[in-house]
C-alpha positions in Angstrom: -12.3 -30.9 -32.1 -11.5 -28.5 -34.8 -8.1 -26.9 -34.8 -9.7 -23.5 -35.2 -12.0 -23.9 -32.2 -11.9 -20.8 -30.0 -14.2 -20.5 -26.9 -16.2 -17.5 -26.0 -14.7 -15.7 -23.0 -12.0 -13.2 -22.0 -9.0 -14.3 -24.0 -5.6 -12.6 -23.8 -2.5 -13.5 -25.9 0.4 -12.2 -27.8 1.2 -11.9 -31.5 3.7 -10.6 -34.0 1.8 -8.1 -36.1 3.1 -6.4 -39.3 4.4 -2.9 -38.8 5.6 -3.5 -35.3 9.0 -4.8 -34.1 7.8 -6.0 -30.7 5.0 -8.5 -29.7 1.5 -7.0 -29.3 -1.1 -7.9 -26.7 -4.2 -9.3 -28.4 -7.7 -10.6 -27.6 -10.6 -12.1 -29.6 -13.9 -10.3 -30.1 -16.7 -11.6 -32.3 -14.4 -13.8 -34.3 -11.7 -11.2 -34.8 -8.2 -10.9 -33.4 -7.9 -7.4 -31.8 -4.7 -5.6 -30.8 -5.3 -4.0 -27.4 -1.7 -3.0 -26.7 -1.6 0.2 -24.6 1.0 2.1 -22.6 1.4 0.4 -19.2 -0.5 -2.6 -20.6 2.0 -3.7 -23.2 2.9 -7.1 -21.6 0.8 -9.9 -20.3 2.7 -9.5 -17.1 1.4 -5.9 -16.7 -2.2 -7.0 -17.6 -2.1 -9.8 -15.0 -0.5 -7.6 -12.3 -3.0 -4.7 -12.8 -5.6 -6.4 -10.5 -8.2 -5.7 -13.2 -7.0 -8.0 -16.0 -10.5 -9.3 -16.9 -12.0 -5.8 -16.9 -9.1 -4.5 -19.0 -9.4 -7.2 -21.6 -13.1 -6.8 -21.8 -13.1 -3.0 -22.2 -9.8 -2.0 -23.7 -10.0 -0.1 -27.0 -8.4 -2.0 -29.8 -7.8 -2.5 -33.5 -8.9 -5.5 -35.6 -5.9 -7.1 -37.1 -7.3 -10.3 -38.6 -9.9 -13.0 -38.7 -9.2 -15.4 -35.9 -10.0 -18.5 -37.9 -7.6 -17.4 -40.6 -4.9 -16.6 -38.0 -5.2 -20.0 -36.4 -5.2 -21.9 -39.7 -2.2 -19.9 -40.9 -0.3 -20.9 -37.8 -0.4 -24.5 -38.9 0.1 -24.0 -42.6 3.3 -25.2 -44.2 3.5 -22.0 -46.2 2.3 -19.5 -43.7 1.4 -16.1 -45.0 3.5 -13.2 -43.7 0.6 -10.7 -44.0 -1.3 -12.3 -41.2 -0.5 -12.0 -37.4 1.5 -14.8 -35.9 0.4 -16.0 -32.5 3.0 -16.3 -29.8 2.9 -18.0 -26.4 0.3 -16.0 -24.4 2.6 -15.2 -21.5 5.9 -13.2 -21.4 7.8 -12.3 -18.2 6.1 -14.9 -15.9 8.2 -17.8 -14.5 7.3 -21.1 -16.1 6.8 -23.7 -13.4 5.3 -27.2 -13.4 4.0 -29.8 -11.0 4.5 -33.5 -11.6 3.1 -36.8 -10.6 -0.3 -35.3 -9.8 -2.4 -38.2 -11.3 -2.2 -41.9 -10.5 -1.6 -42.9 -14.1 1.4 -40.6 -14.5 2.6 -41.8 -11.0 2.7 -45.4 -12.1 4.4 -44.5 -15.4 7.1 -42.5 -13.5 7.8 -45.5 -11.3 8.1 -47.6 -14.4 10.5 -45.2 -16.0 12.7 -45.2 -12.9 12.6 -49.0 -12.6 13.4 -49.4 -16.3 16.3 -47.1 -16.1 15.3 -45.5 -19.3 15.0 -48.7 -21.2 11.5 -48.7 -22.9 11.8 -52.4 -23.8 11.4 -53.3 -20.1 8.3 -51.1 -19.6 5.5 -53.6 -20.3 6.9 -56.3 -17.9 7.5 -53.8 -15.2 4.0 -52.2 -15.6 2.4 -55.6 -14.9 4.7 -56.4 -12.0 4.2 -53.0 -10.3 0.4 -53.0 -10.8 0.2 -56.4 -9.3 2.1 -55.1 -6.2 0.4 -51.8 -5.7 -2.9 -52.0 -7.7 -4.7 -48.8 -8.8 -6.2 -47.9 -5.5 -3.6 -45.2 -5.1 -6.1 -42.9 -6.9 -8.2 -42.9 -3.8 -5.4 -41.8 -1.5 -5.1 -38.3 -0.2 -1.4 -37.4 -0.5 0.3 -37.1 2.9 -2.6 -38.7 4.8 -2.3 -41.5 7.4 -3.7 -43.9 4.8 -1.1 -42.8 2.3 1.7 -43.3 4.8 0.5 -46.8 5.5 0.7 -47.6 1.8 4.2 -46.1 1.8 5.3 -48.4 4.6 3.9 -51.5 2.8 5.6 -50.6 -0.5 8.9 -50.0 1.2 8.6 -53.5 2.7 7.9 -54.9 -0.8 11.0 -53.2 -2.2 9.2 -51.0 -4.7 9.2 -47.6 -3.0 10.2 -44.8 -5.3 11.0 -41.1 -5.3 8.0 -40.7 -7.6 5.7 -42.5 -5.1 7.1 -40.1 -2.5 5.9 -37.0 -4.4 2.8 -38.8 -5.7 1.3 -39.8 -2.3 3.7 -38.1 0.2 3.1 -34.8 1.9 5.1 -32.6 -0.6 4.2 -32.0 -4.2 6.8 -32.0 -7.0 7.3 -28.4 -8.3 10.0 -27.7 -10.8 11.1 -25.0 -13.2 10.0 -26.0 -16.7 11.7 -23.1 -18.5 12.9 -19.6 -18.2 10.6 -16.6 -18.8 10.1 -15.9 -22.5 11.4 -19.4 -23.5 8.0 -21.2 -24.2 6.5 -21.5 -27.6 2.9 -21.0 -28.7 0.2 -22.4 -31.0 1.6 -23.5 -34.4 5.2 -23.5 -33.3 7.4 -26.6 -33.3 8.0 -28.3 -30.0 11.5 -29.8 -29.4 12.9 -33.1 -28.3 16.5 -33.4 -27.2 18.3 -35.4 -30.0 19.7 -37.9 -27.5 16.2 -39.1 -26.5 14.6 -42.2 -28.0 11.7 -42.6 -25.6 9.5 -39.5 -25.1 6.0 -38.3 -25.1 3.7 -35.3 -25.0 2.1 -34.2 -21.7 -1.2 -32.5 -22.3 -2.0 -30.3 -19.3 -3.9 -27.3 -18.0 -1.6 -24.4 -16.9 -2.7 -21.7 -14.5 -1.9 -18.0 -14.7 -0.9 -16.8 -11.2 -0.1 -13.3 -10.1 2.7 -12.2 -7.9 0.3 -12.3 -4.9 -0.6 -15.9 -5.6 -4.0 -15.2 -7.1 -5.1 -17.6 -9.8 -6.7 -15.4 -12.6 -6.8 -17.6 -15.6 -5.8 -20.8 -17.5 -4.4 -22.0 -20.7 -3.4 -25.3 -22.3 0.1 -26.7 -22.3 2.4 -29.4 -23.5 5.0 -30.3 -20.9 7.2 -32.3 -23.4 8.8 -35.2 -21.5 11.9 -37.3 -22.2 11.1 -40.6 -20.5 14.4 -42.3 -21.1 16.4 -39.3 -19.8 14.4 -38.8 -16.6 14.2 -42.6 -16.1 17.9 -42.9 -15.9 18.0 -40.5 -13.0 15.7 -37.9 -11.5 18.7 -35.6 -11.2 18.5 -35.4 -15.0 15.1 -33.7 -14.7 16.5 -30.4 -16.2 17.8 -32.2 -19.3 14.5 -34.1 -19.6 12.3 -31.1 -19.2 14.0 -27.9 -20.2 15.3 -27.8 -23.8 14.7 -25.5 -26.7 11.0 -25.4 -27.6 10.1 -28.0 -25.0 7.4 -26.0 -23.3 4.3 -25.1 -25.3 1.3 -23.0 -24.0 -1.7 -21.5 -25.7 -3.3 -20.5 -27.9 -4.7 -17.9 -25.4 -5.0 -17.5 -21.6 -8.6 -17.4 -20.7 -9.2 -15.1 -17.8 -11.6 -16.0 -15.0 -15.0 -14.3 -15.1 -18.6 -15.2 -14.2 -18.7 -17.9 -16.9 -15.2 -19.4 -16.4 -13.7 -20.1 -13.0 -11.3 -22.4 -11.3 -14.2 -24.8 -10.8 -14.5 -25.0 -14.6 -10.8 -26.0 -14.8 -11.2 -28.7 -12.1 -13.9 -30.4 -14.2 -12.2 -30.0 -17.6 -11.5 -33.1 -19.8 -8.4 -32.7 -21.8 -8.2 -34.5 -25.2 -4.9 -35.4 -26.9 -4.4 -36.4 -30.5 -1.1 -37.3 -32.1 -0.9 -37.8 -35.8 2.3 -39.0 -37.3 3.6 -38.8 -40.9 3.8 -42.6 -40.7 0.0 -42.8 -40.4 0.1 -43.5 -36.7 -2.7 -42.0 -34.6 -2.8 -41.8 -30.8 -5.8 -40.4 -28.9 -6.3 -40.0 -25.2 -8.1 -38.1 -22.5 -7.3 -36.6 -19.1 -10.0 -35.7 -16.6 -9.0 -32.9 -14.2 -11.4 -34.2 -11.6 -9.0 -37.1 -11.0 -6.1 -34.9 -9.9 -4.7 -36.0 -6.6 -3.7 -32.6 -5.4 -6.0 -29.5 -5.8 -4.8 -26.7 -8.1 -4.9 -24.4 -5.1 -2.5 -26.6 -3.1 -0.1 -26.8 -6.0 -0.1 -23.0 -6.4 0.5 -22.7 -2.6 3.4 -25.1 -2.9 4.9 -22.9 -5.6 4.4 -19.3 -4.4 4.1 -17.9 -0.9 6.2 -16.7 2.0 8.8 -19.4 1.1 9.1 -18.2 -2.6 8.1 -15.0 -4.4 7.6 -14.4 -8.1 7.4 -10.6 -8.7 6.3 -11.1 -12.3 3.9 -13.9 -11.5 4.1 -17.4 -13.0 2.3 -19.9 -15.1 2.0 -23.4 -13.5 1.5 -26.6 -15.4 -0.8 -28.8 -13.3 0.4 -32.2 -14.4 -1.1 -34.9 -16.6 -2.8 -38.3 -16.1 -1.9 -39.3 -19.7 1.2 -41.4 -20.2 0.9 -43.1 -23.6 1.8 -46.8 -23.7 0.2 -47.7 -27.1 2.7 -49.6 -29.3 3.9 -47.7 -32.3 6.8 -49.6 -34.0 5.9 -53.2 -32.8 4.5 -55.2 -30.0 6.0 -54.3 -26.6 7.9 -51.2 -28.0 5.4 -48.7 -26.6 5.0 -45.1 -27.7 7.6 -42.5 -28.6 7.4 -39.4 -30.7 8.8 -39.2 -34.2 9.8 -36.0 -35.9 6.8 -34.6 -37.8 4.2 -35.7 -35.3 1.3 -33.2 -35.0 0.2 -32.9 -31.4 -3.2 -31.3 -30.6 -4.4 -30.7 -27.0 -8.0 -29.6 -26.6 -10.8 -28.8 -24.2 -14.0 -26.8 -25.0 -13.3 -24.1 -22.4 -9.8 -23.3 -23.7 -9.7 -24.3 -27.3 -7.0 -26.3 -29.1 -3.2 -26.0 -28.8 -1.4 -27.6 -31.8 2.3 -28.1 -32.3 4.5 -30.2 -34.7 7.4 -32.2 -33.2 11.0 -31.7 -34.2 14.4 -32.0 -32.6 15.2 -29.1 -30.2 18.3 -28.5 -32.3 16.2 -28.1 -35.4 13.5 -25.9 -33.9 13.8 -22.1 -34.2 16.4 -21.0 -31.6 15.3 -18.9 -28.6 16.7 -15.5 -29.3 14.1 -13.0 -28.0 14.3 -12.7 -24.3 13.1 -10.4 -21.5 15.8 -7.8 -22.2 14.8 -7.6 -25.8 11.1 -7.2 -24.9 11.8 -4.5 -22.4 14.1 -2.5 -24.7 11.6 -2.7 -27.5 8.7 -1.6 -25.3 10.8 1.3 -24.0 11.7 2.4 -27.5 7.9 2.3 -28.3 7.2 4.4 -25.2 4.8 1.7 -23.9 6.3 1.1 -20.5 
């Protein structure tokens, strides 16, 4: 899929635009990037919480600020032009949440990470051993069902029960905080790896935009960058494995639900991943959302409700079935990122999210937070 593919639909995002010292709210109309920032609708949070997000994005007056193909191409250019708008992550004040172990393939790989204790050289042997014990029929299990609990009992007896199997087929989903509001990066930005990690991978996912009332109103693409060696050493290191500078990518736009794009579209989406390294290495894979073990609605319900409120709404990564095992540096060494890798995540209904890999210590530091946004919008008389 072309990196400049943009689907038809109601798209909302954010961009830095020349002449303004705060992010602007943008959409795409007839191939043009359009600034629709307005008083009271100057943040994606306010658009989402208005209860008329789709109507607003469809009808809001705006100003053309660039050709969308040129903007997208410029985002990936080594010598980006300053006179073109720069896309940002398409959310702002929302919490950034994620669900894990929602596909059988990622479930098995998490078990392998745990058993390997972060040592990627042991992964191949463990993969064969665990598959022989539990097979791949876990994909047919309904998490929390009587059948799933029988499998749990059998696996405990065989000595291979795992905390990852617990959240994979047990009654409770894994929901965690991927990052703080305003900390994610968008299309064209670098994504970061903690420098202490030597076994890591991209996680191509769909992420849902959810309002403070728990209503799912749209979706975008995401890369839930994962450090396999860190998390494999201990699940208590999840924060270090998941939440680092530039470790959460989303975009390029949120597509809002309408008559042509619904949650059912999301449930049938096929997500493509392509990693191209400076060393000539190419990795390709696909995730089919139809194979998710927990419904998107149930994952949202596990995140927000009477037990936990999010007054500014949230975005929720739905998990991935893609855990790359293709050897990169030699037989049995598996896959890990290298600095300079270009990661592209695509699906026809949402477009393509592309980011280049760097160390989190080398990516642009996160310096623009919620307080900066609110002060800037107040000075512009947009609140």
